[in-house]
C-alpha positions as CSV (number, residue, x, y, z in Angstrom):
1,M,-36.1,36.9,-34.8
2,P,-34.8,40.5,-35.5
3,I,-31.2,40.8,-36.6
4,R,-30.5,43.1,-33.6
5,T,-31.8,40.5,-31.2
6,I,-29.7,37.8,-32.8
7,S,-26.6,40.0,-32.6
8,N,-27.2,40.7,-28.9
9,L,-27.7,37.0,-28.3
10,I,-24.4,36.1,-30.1
11,L,-22.6,38.9,-28.2
12,S,-23.9,37.6,-24.9
13,L,-22.8,34.0,-25.7
14,L,-19.4,35.3,-26.6
15,V,-19.1,37.2,-23.3
16,I,-20.1,34.1,-21.4
17,L,-17.6,32.0,-23.4
18,I,-14.8,34.5,-22.9
19,F,-15.5,34.7,-19.2
20,S,-15.7,30.9,-18.8
21,C,-12.4,30.5,-20.6
22,Q,-10.8,33.2,-18.4
23,S,-12.1,31.8,-15.1
24,N,-9.7,29.0,-15.1
25,S,-6.8,30.8,-16.8
26,E,-7.0,33.4,-14.0
27,V,-6.4,30.9,-11.2
28,N,-3.6,32.4,-9.1
29,F,-0.9,30.2,-7.7
30,T,-0.1,30.8,-4.1
31,P,3.5,29.7,-3.2
32,S,4.1,27.6,-0.1
33,Q,5.6,29.1,3.0
34,L,7.2,25.7,3.9
35,E,10.7,24.5,3.0
36,E,11.1,22.8,-0.3
37,F,9.2,19.5,-0.7
38,R,7.6,19.8,2.8
39,P,4.0,18.5,2.5
40,E,1.2,20.8,3.3
41,Y,-1.3,18.2,4.7
42,H,0.6,14.9,5.0
43,F,2.3,14.2,8.4
44,T,6.0,14.8,8.6
45,P,8.3,15.2,11.6
46,A,9.7,18.6,12.2
47,K,13.2,17.1,11.8
48,G,15.0,13.8,11.6
49,W,14.2,10.4,10.0
50,M,10.8,8.7,10.0
51,N,9.7,5.3,8.7
52,D,7.0,2.8,9.7
53,P,3.8,3.9,11.5
54,N,3.5,2.2,14.9
55,G,1.2,1.8,17.9
56,M,-1.9,3.5,16.4
57,F,-4.9,3.7,18.7
58,F,-7.8,6.0,19.4
59,L,-8.7,7.2,22.9
60,D,-10.8,10.0,24.3
61,G,-11.1,11.9,21.0
62,E,-7.5,11.5,19.9
63,Y,-6.0,9.4,17.1
64,H,-2.5,8.4,18.2
65,L,0.2,7.9,15.6
66,F,3.6,6.5,16.7
67,Y,6.3,5.9,14.2
68,Q,9.9,4.7,13.7
69,Y,12.0,7.7,14.4
70,Y,15.6,8.8,14.6
71,P,15.8,12.5,15.7
72,D,19.6,13.0,15.2
73,S,19.8,12.4,11.5
74,T,17.8,12.3,8.2
75,V,19.0,8.7,7.6
76,W,18.0,5.6,9.5
77,G,19.7,5.2,12.9
78,P,18.9,4.0,16.5
79,M,15.1,3.6,16.4
80,H,12.8,5.4,18.8
81,W,9.0,5.7,18.8
82,G,8.0,9.2,17.7
83,H,4.5,10.4,18.5
84,A,1.8,12.6,17.0
85,I,-1.9,13.1,17.8
86,S,-4.9,14.3,15.8
87,T,-8.6,14.8,16.5
88,D,-9.5,14.5,12.8
89,L,-6.9,12.4,11.0
90,V,-5.9,15.5,9.0
91,N,-4.3,18.0,11.4
92,W,-1.4,16.4,13.4
93,E,0.4,17.7,16.5
94,E,3.9,16.3,17.0
95,L,4.6,15.3,20.6
96,P,7.8,14.5,22.4
97,I,9.5,11.1,21.7
98,A,7.5,8.3,23.4
99,I,9.9,5.3,23.7
100,Y,13.7,5.4,23.7
101,P,16.2,2.6,23.0
102,D,17.7,0.9,26.0
103,S,20.1,-1.9,26.9
104,L,17.9,-4.5,25.2
105,G,18.1,-2.7,21.9
106,Y,16.5,-0.3,19.5
107,I,12.8,0.1,19.5
108,F,11.5,-1.4,16.3
109,S,7.9,-1.5,14.9
110,G,4.9,-2.7,16.9
111,S,1.4,-1.8,18.0
112,A,-0.5,-0.5,21.0
113,V,-3.8,-1.6,22.7
114,Y,-6.1,-0.1,25.3
115,D,-6.2,-2.7,28.0
116,Q,-9.6,-1.8,29.2
117,G,-9.9,-4.8,31.5
118,N,-6.4,-4.2,32.9
119,T,-5.6,-7.8,32.0
120,S,-1.9,-6.9,32.2
121,G,-2.1,-5.6,35.7
122,L,-0.1,-2.6,34.6
123,G,-2.8,-0.1,35.4
124,T,-5.9,-0.1,37.5
125,T,-9.6,-0.9,37.1
126,D,-10.3,2.8,37.2
127,N,-7.4,3.8,35.0
128,P,-6.6,1.0,32.5
129,P,-3.3,1.2,30.8
130,I,-2.4,1.5,27.2
131,V,0.2,-1.2,26.4
132,A,2.7,-0.9,23.6
133,I,4.1,-4.1,22.1
134,Y,7.3,-3.6,20.1
135,T,10.4,-5.4,18.8
136,Y,13.7,-5.0,20.5
137,H,16.6,-5.0,18.0
138,N,20.0,-5.7,19.5
139,M,22.6,-4.2,17.2
140,E,25.5,-5.9,18.9
141,G,23.8,-9.3,18.4
142,E,23.2,-8.6,14.7
143,R,26.8,-7.5,14.2
144,S,28.1,-10.6,15.9
145,G,26.3,-12.8,13.4
146,A,23.8,-14.2,15.9
147,S,20.2,-15.0,14.9
148,D,18.4,-14.2,18.1
149,Y,18.9,-10.4,18.2
150,Q,15.2,-9.6,18.0
151,S,12.6,-10.1,20.7
152,Q,9.3,-8.5,21.8
153,G,8.9,-6.1,24.7
154,I,6.1,-4.0,26.2
155,A,5.8,-0.6,27.8
156,F,2.7,1.0,29.3
157,S,1.1,4.4,29.8
158,T,-1.6,5.5,32.2
159,D,-1.8,9.1,30.9
160,K,-3.2,8.7,27.4
161,G,0.2,7.8,25.8
162,R,2.1,10.9,27.0
163,N,4.6,9.0,29.2
164,W,5.7,5.4,29.0
165,V,7.2,2.9,31.4
166,K,8.9,-0.2,30.1
167,Y,7.9,-3.5,31.7
168,E,10.6,-4.7,34.0
169,G,10.2,-8.3,32.8
170,N,11.1,-7.6,29.2
171,P,11.3,-9.3,26.8
172,V,7.9,-10.8,27.1
173,L,8.5,-12.9,24.0
174,P,12.1,-14.0,23.6
175,N,13.5,-14.9,20.2
176,Q,12.6,-18.4,18.9
177,G,15.8,-18.9,16.9
178,I,14.5,-16.8,13.9
179,R,16.7,-14.0,12.5
180,D,13.8,-11.7,11.4
181,F,11.3,-11.9,14.3
182,R,9.5,-8.7,14.6
183,D,6.7,-6.1,14.2
184,P,4.0,-7.4,16.6
185,K,0.4,-6.3,15.8
186,V,-1.8,-7.1,18.7
187,S,-5.6,-7.0,18.9
188,E,-8.2,-8.4,21.2
189,I,-10.5,-11.1,19.7
190,A,-13.5,-13.0,21.0
191,Q,-13.3,-16.7,21.5
192,A,-16.1,-19.2,20.6
193,D,-17.2,-19.2,24.3
194,G,-17.5,-15.4,24.4
195,T,-14.3,-14.8,26.3
196,K,-11.6,-12.5,24.9
197,Q,-7.9,-13.1,24.3
198,W,-5.1,-11.1,22.9
199,L,-3.8,-12.1,19.5
200,M,-0.3,-11.2,18.3
201,T,0.3,-11.3,14.5
202,L,4.1,-11.4,14.1
203,A,6.5,-11.5,11.1
204,A,8.9,-14.3,11.2
205,Q,11.3,-14.0,8.2
206,D,9.2,-15.7,5.5
207,R,6.0,-16.3,7.3
208,I,3.5,-14.9,9.8
209,Q,3.2,-16.4,13.3
210,F,0.1,-16.1,15.5
211,F,0.5,-16.0,19.3
212,S,-2.2,-15.7,22.0
213,S,-2.1,-14.3,25.5
214,T,-4.5,-13.5,28.4
215,D,-2.3,-10.8,29.9
216,L,-0.1,-9.3,27.2
217,K,2.9,-10.8,29.0
218,D,2.9,-14.6,28.5
219,W,2.5,-15.6,24.9
220,K,1.8,-19.0,23.2
221,L,2.5,-19.8,19.6
222,N,-0.7,-21.0,17.9
223,S,-0.1,-21.3,14.2
224,E,1.8,-20.1,11.1
225,F,0.9,-18.9,7.7
226,G,2.7,-18.0,4.5
227,Q,5.7,-20.2,3.8
228,G,5.7,-20.6,0.0
229,I,2.5,-18.5,-0.3
230,G,2.3,-15.1,-1.8
231,A,5.2,-12.8,-2.8
232,H,8.6,-13.7,-1.3
233,G,11.1,-11.4,-3.0
234,G,12.2,-10.2,0.4
235,V,11.6,-10.6,4.1
236,W,8.0,-10.3,5.4
237,E,7.3,-7.4,7.8
238,C,4.7,-5.3,9.5
239,P,1.7,-7.7,9.4
240,D,-1.9,-6.8,10.4
241,L,-4.9,-9.2,10.7
242,I,-8.2,-7.4,10.4
243,P,-11.8,-8.6,10.5
244,I,-13.9,-6.9,7.7
245,T,-17.5,-7.6,6.6
246,A,-17.8,-8.6,2.9
247,P,-20.5,-7.1,0.7
248,N,-22.6,-10.3,1.2
249,G,-22.5,-9.9,4.9
250,A,-20.0,-12.6,5.6
251,R,-17.2,-12.0,8.1
252,K,-13.8,-12.2,6.5
253,W,-10.3,-11.7,7.7
254,V,-7.7,-9.7,5.8
255,L,-4.0,-10.2,6.4
256,L,-1.7,-7.4,5.4
257,V,1.9,-8.4,4.9
258,S,4.6,-5.8,3.9
259,I,7.6,-7.1,1.9
260,N,11.0,-5.7,1.2
261,P,12.2,-6.0,-1.5
262,G,9.8,-7.8,-3.9
263,G,7.1,-5.2,-4.5
264,P,5.4,-4.8,-7.9
265,Q,7.4,-1.6,-8.7
266,K,10.7,-2.8,-7.2
267,G,11.6,-2.3,-3.6
268,S,9.0,-2.4,-0.8
269,A,5.2,-2.8,-1.0
270,T,2.3,-4.3,1.0
271,Q,0.4,-7.5,-0.2
272,Y,-2.8,-8.8,1.3
273,F,-4.6,-12.1,1.7
274,I,-8.4,-12.6,2.3
275,G,-9.6,-15.6,4.1
276,N,-10.9,-17.0,7.4
277,F,-9.4,-17.1,10.9
278,E,-10.8,-20.0,12.9
279,N,-9.2,-21.8,15.9
280,R,-6.3,-19.3,15.7
281,I,-5.5,-20.5,12.2
282,F,-5.6,-18.3,9.1
283,T,-6.8,-20.0,5.9
284,P,-6.7,-17.9,2.7
285,D,-9.5,-18.1,0.1
286,D,-6.9,-18.3,-2.6
287,T,-3.1,-17.8,-3.0
288,M,-3.2,-15.0,-5.6
289,I,-0.7,-12.2,-5.1
290,R,-2.6,-8.9,-4.5
291,W,-1.2,-5.5,-3.6
292,L,-2.8,-3.0,-1.4
293,D,-1.3,-0.1,-3.3
294,Y,0.3,-0.5,-6.8
295,G,2.3,2.7,-6.5
296,P,6.0,2.5,-5.4
297,D,5.5,4.5,-2.2
298,N,3.1,3.1,0.4
299,Y,4.8,0.7,2.8
300,A,4.4,-0.9,6.3
301,G,0.9,0.5,6.8
302,V,-1.3,-0.8,9.6
303,T,-4.7,0.0,11.1
304,W,-5.9,2.0,14.2
305,A,-7.1,0.1,17.3
306,N,-9.9,1.0,19.7
307,L,-12.0,3.1,17.4
308,P,-15.3,4.1,19.0
309,K,-18.2,1.7,18.6
310,E,-20.1,4.1,16.5
311,D,-17.3,4.3,14.0
312,T,-17.3,0.9,12.2
313,R,-14.6,1.9,9.7
314,T,-11.2,0.2,9.4
315,L,-8.7,3.1,9.3
316,F,-5.2,2.7,7.8
317,I,-2.1,4.8,7.2
318,G,1.2,3.9,5.6
319,W,4.8,5.2,5.3
320,M,5.0,7.1,2.0
321,S,8.4,6.0,0.8
322,N,10.3,3.0,-0.5
323,W,13.5,1.5,0.9
324,L,15.1,1.7,-2.5
325,Y,15.7,5.4,-2.2
326,A,14.1,6.5,1.1
327,Q,17.5,7.7,2.6
328,V,18.6,9.7,-0.4
329,V,15.5,11.7,-1.5
330,P,16.2,15.4,-1.8
331,T,14.6,16.7,1.4
332,Q,16.8,18.6,3.9
333,S,15.8,18.8,7.5
334,W,13.5,15.7,7.6
335,R,12.9,12.6,5.6
336,S,9.6,10.8,4.9
337,A,5.9,11.5,5.2
338,M,2.9,9.4,5.9
339,T,0.2,8.7,3.3
340,T,-3.3,10.2,3.8
341,A,-5.4,8.2,6.1
342,R,-7.6,5.6,4.3
343,E,-10.6,3.5,5.0
344,L,-10.2,-0.2,4.1
345,S,-13.2,-2.3,3.0
346,L,-14.0,-5.3,0.8
347,I,-15.5,-5.1,-2.6
348,D,-16.7,-7.7,-5.1
349,I,-15.3,-7.3,-8.6
350,N,-16.8,-9.9,-11.0
351,G,-17.1,-12.4,-8.2
352,V,-13.7,-11.8,-6.7
353,L,-13.2,-10.1,-3.3
354,L,-10.6,-7.3,-3.4
355,L,-9.5,-4.8,-0.7
356,K,-10.6,-1.2,-1.4
357,S,-8.6,1.7,0.1
358,A,-10.5,5.0,0.0
359,P,-9.5,8.4,1.3
360,V,-11.1,9.1,4.7
361,K,-14.1,11.4,4.7
362,E,-12.2,13.8,7.0
363,L,-10.0,14.9,4.1
364,E,-13.0,16.8,2.7
365,K,-12.5,19.3,5.6
366,L,-9.4,20.5,3.8
367,R,-11.3,21.7,0.8
368,G,-11.2,25.4,0.1
369,E,-11.9,27.1,-3.2
370,K,-13.3,25.0,-6.0
371,F,-12.3,25.4,-9.6
372,D,-14.2,23.6,-12.4
373,V,-12.1,22.2,-15.3
374,D,-13.2,21.3,-18.8
375,L,-9.8,20.9,-20.6
376,S,-7.2,22.7,-18.6
377,S,-6.7,24.9,-15.6
378,G,-4.0,26.5,-13.5
379,L,-3.5,25.2,-10.0
380,P,-4.1,27.4,-7.0
381,S,-1.3,25.9,-4.8
382,Q,0.9,22.9,-4.5
383,A,-1.8,21.2,-2.3
384,V,-4.9,20.2,-4.3
385,E,-7.5,17.5,-4.7
386,I,-8.5,16.8,-8.3
387,V,-11.9,15.1,-8.8
388,A,-12.7,13.9,-12.3
389,A,-15.7,12.0,-13.9
390,L,-14.7,9.8,-16.8
391,D,-16.7,9.8,-20.1
392,G,-17.4,6.1,-20.3
393,S,-14.6,5.1,-22.7
394,D,-12.6,3.4,-19.9
395,S,-9.4,5.1,-21.0
396,F,-8.2,8.5,-19.7
397,S,-5.2,10.7,-19.7
398,L,-4.2,13.8,-17.8
399,T,-1.0,15.8,-17.3
400,L,0.4,18.0,-14.7
401,T,3.1,20.5,-15.8
402,N,5.3,23.3,-14.5
403,E,7.0,26.2,-16.2
404,L,10.3,24.3,-16.4
405,G,8.8,21.7,-18.8
406,E,8.6,18.9,-16.2
407,S,5.5,16.7,-16.4
408,L,3.6,14.1,-14.5
409,G,1.3,11.8,-16.5
410,I,-1.6,9.8,-15.1
411,N,-3.6,7.6,-17.5
412,K,-5.4,4.3,-18.2
413,D,-4.8,2.5,-21.4
414,L,-5.1,-1.2,-22.5
415,G,-6.3,-2.2,-19.0
416,L,-3.4,-0.6,-17.1
417,V,-3.5,2.5,-14.9
418,S,-0.2,4.3,-14.8
419,I,1.7,7.1,-13.2
420,D,4.6,8.4,-15.3
421,R,7.1,10.3,-13.2
422,S,10.0,9.8,-15.6
423,K,10.0,13.5,-16.4
424,A,8.6,14.8,-13.1
425,G,11.6,16.5,-11.7
426,R,14.6,15.5,-9.6
427,S,15.5,11.9,-9.9
428,T,19.3,11.5,-10.2
429,F,19.5,10.5,-6.5
430,H,18.5,6.9,-7.5
431,P,18.5,5.1,-10.9
432,D,15.1,3.5,-10.4
433,F,13.2,6.6,-9.4
434,A,12.4,8.1,-12.8
435,A,10.0,5.5,-14.1
436,M,6.4,4.7,-15.1
437,H,4.5,2.6,-12.6
438,S,1.4,0.6,-13.8
439,A,-1.3,-1.5,-12.2
440,P,-3.7,-3.9,-13.9
441,M,-7.4,-2.9,-13.8
442,S,-9.7,-5.2,-15.8
443,W,-12.9,-3.5,-14.7
444,K,-14.2,-0.1,-15.7
445,A,-12.7,3.2,-14.4
446,K,-15.5,5.7,-13.7
447,E,-14.0,8.4,-11.6
448,L,-10.7,9.7,-10.2
449,R,-9.7,11.4,-7.0
450,I,-6.1,12.6,-7.0
451,F,-4.4,14.1,-3.9
452,L,-1.4,16.2,-4.9
453,D,1.0,17.7,-2.3
454,A,4.5,19.2,-2.5
455,S,6.3,15.9,-3.1
456,S,3.6,13.3,-3.7
457,V,0.6,12.2,-5.6
458,E,-2.1,9.7,-4.5
459,V,-4.4,8.4,-7.2
460,F,-7.7,6.7,-6.2
461,V,-9.6,5.1,-9.1
462,N,-13.3,4.6,-8.3
463,N,-12.7,6.0,-4.8
464,G,-10.1,3.4,-3.9
465,E,-10.9,0.3,-5.9
466,L,-7.4,0.8,-7.3
467,V,-4.7,3.0,-5.7
468,L,-1.3,4.2,-6.7
469,T,0.9,6.3,-4.4
470,S,4.0,8.0,-5.7
471,L,6.7,10.4,-4.5
472,L,7.6,13.3,-6.8
473,F,10.2,16.0,-6.5
474,P,9.4,18.7,-9.1
475,S,12.0,21.4,-9.5
476,S,9.2,23.9,-9.3
477,P,5.6,23.2,-8.1
478,W,3.0,21.9,-10.6
479,K,1.2,24.9,-12.0
480,K,-1.1,23.5,-14.7
481,L,-3.6,20.6,-15.1
482,T,-4.6,19.4,-18.6
483,F,-7.2,16.7,-19.4
484,N,-6.0,15.0,-22.5
485,Q,-8.7,12.4,-23.1
486,G,-11.5,10.3,-21.5
487,I,-12.5,12.9,-18.9
488,E,-16.0,14.3,-19.0
489,K,-15.5,17.0,-16.4
490,G,-13.5,17.8,-13.3
491,S,-12.9,20.0,-10.4
492,I,-9.9,21.2,-8.4
493,F,-10.1,21.9,-4.7
494,N,-7.5,24.0,-3.1
495,L,-6.6,22.2,0.1
496,K,-6.0,24.2,3.2
497,K,-5.2,23.3,6.9
């Protein structure tokens, strides 16, 4: 080959190399127009305090999300049900408060169902009601030292959840002499003879109780589960019993139970049990302690009811915080956000069934510009999705940094997947916040999806076979991503609403 040709070839390769190096270094960061730490694509109320998701159902093209809400402060107070709707699980519209406290108490957590057969008689055959089932919490009773200050009430709506009327016969399930008696999750299940009944899954201090009803008003206790089983570092809360098909085609039942304190990273977390539900009795396959999310900041999550028949998914969302520090995090006009919506399914890992939690497909609608990454890249905004293929070594490490020297580390080493937020910004508001949080993963990690927002990171390994959700409060937004080891290639998507 002539020398001139070789020279031109080398020059061309150098130009390509220089251009490829510059393509990522020239990523321009666009600052947020929102107040500090306000997420770009996670749901937050415009103002006030928010915690547990409640009453989630789908009807006529709308996903409804209710939540524990106190509009007059950024710390917990008299609980209302806030309300938001979405047509795509990504873009949320906040609506007026749905249910207010009354003489029976604050409106604590619960659920909502579409009573299509009007079994409650609270609507009509032509216009069936939506019925919300929630816990009344009587503060005067709690302060007096009584143990019967929580009971279950209902309210109904005949205009797609916009307006609610409380049932005049409340409470429909009086207290049974149990101090913590709350968070009813109601669903309709088929009986052996083909008829349907309402099933209430209720937290009762250190166990779950199952009640049944034909009309959502009169409830009968059927069975209990959980005393001495699973994690019991704190009171059990916010249960959900979900039928899910296993990979082998068998029908299994997954029982979600949130617990506070006693989570794997201190404070609150959600455990789950996989088993069978027959004759209104839940029997677990085993008594191992398993966590839905090994990060510190996914709590009290439950699933949507009344999804359309063509959508066979089990859809979930959680409160993205932890009772350890939820009331002191450094946000100003609001406190707390919800996690991204997730699809729950069962997977078989070396002969053991586990619960997978994958980002819903609708999140891909947020994807804007795509930037390929070999070793490092700037970030286009504070709201990005990072997708990375691992190189087969089963260990990986990546770092996010800002110009102030703060850093967030995400890695897998010696069978542990970890998020290190010990140097990730503001943390003095609570002594336990600056920490590394780890999760055991004995099987191979093949790929990562990481959702980064103004004050959070959600790490999905193998699209949700292992998940860690963590709050972060960097003093300046993350500006740079570096792949340290174990990552073959990756991409950054700028997320836009």
